[in-house]
N, C-alpha and C positions, 0 to 999 in steps of 0.2 A: 470681701470681698461683701462680704454680706455678714452682721447686721447695717441697714445700709445707716441706721442711726443708730451711732454706740452708745453717745448720754444719757440711753433710760431706759437702763435693763431693772428685769424683775431687783438687782443684786439688796435693795430698800420695799422697805410692807407698804408706804406709801405708793410706794412703783409700782410692785408688784397688786395695791389696789382698784388703782389704775386700768391696767393692761384690762387684771377681771377681766371689772367693771366693760372694758371696752365690749372685751366679747359678748357679753351677759345685753348687751345694751344693742349689738348691730344683732344675736339675734333673736329676741327680742323684735325688737319692733321688724323683722322680717313672720314672726311666726305671727302676730295681730297683724301685718299688713295682707298675708296671704288668705288665713281669719277672713277679710273682712273683703278681698273678690270671691273668695273661694262659694259667701254667700252672696254675692250682685251676680244675678242670672245672666246681665249680660258682658258682664268682664271679660273681659279677652280670656285669663284665663279659670272659668267656669266655659268657653267656650271650649276650649283644647279638652282643657281633661275632656267633655262630652266625643269630643274624636278621638281623643282615646279608646273612648269607654260607649263603643256606639249601641244604643239602645236601652239603657242601663241609666239612671239616676243615679247619681251620686247622693246617701245616705252617708248620717255622723257620725257612725264608723270609716267609708271610707277616709269621710273628710279626716275625722283626725289621724287617723293614717297618713295623710299625704300630709298632711299642715308636720307632723312630728320627723317625718324627710325629709319635708328640704327642711325643715329644722336644725335636724343632726349633721344631713352634708352643708347646711349655712354654717356650721362651728367649724367643723370643719376645718373648711377654707380660710374663713375668721380667722383662727392658729393660727393654718398652716403664713397666711397673709401679715402675722404682729411674731410670727419666729421669723421673715426674711426682712424684714425691716425692725427692728427693734431685740432682735435674741432670742424675744421671751418663747417658753418650757423649753431650755435647753436643761432645769434643773429641776428637772423632772428625768431625768435618768440620771439614775444611781449605779455607777462606775460597783463592782465586786471589792472592793480592797474600801467601797466605801457602806458595804451591807454589812458583815463584819462586826461594825463598831453601833447599827442605831438599836437604843435600849428593846427590848421585846414586850407586846403589849397581851 
């Protein structure tokens, strides 16, 4: 059923770097765009946030919190999409049989 694309798993360093770069790029683009939309007072997102918080101005701390929260959620969504498409992230899970053979740092 999944991964939908079986030939591009993160089993090689090049593929793993490409998939991590995709996550970073998608997340960075969303964070930058959201930051710009919060700064524009006529944008739909700014108007939406003022409807949620009526009578309050969106301060700098609130802007940072909003951008952090949406960037965090979007990166989790991107990781899930890449997991469904490429099986990305499956190697991050370690079974108990491999846990004992890891070197201690």
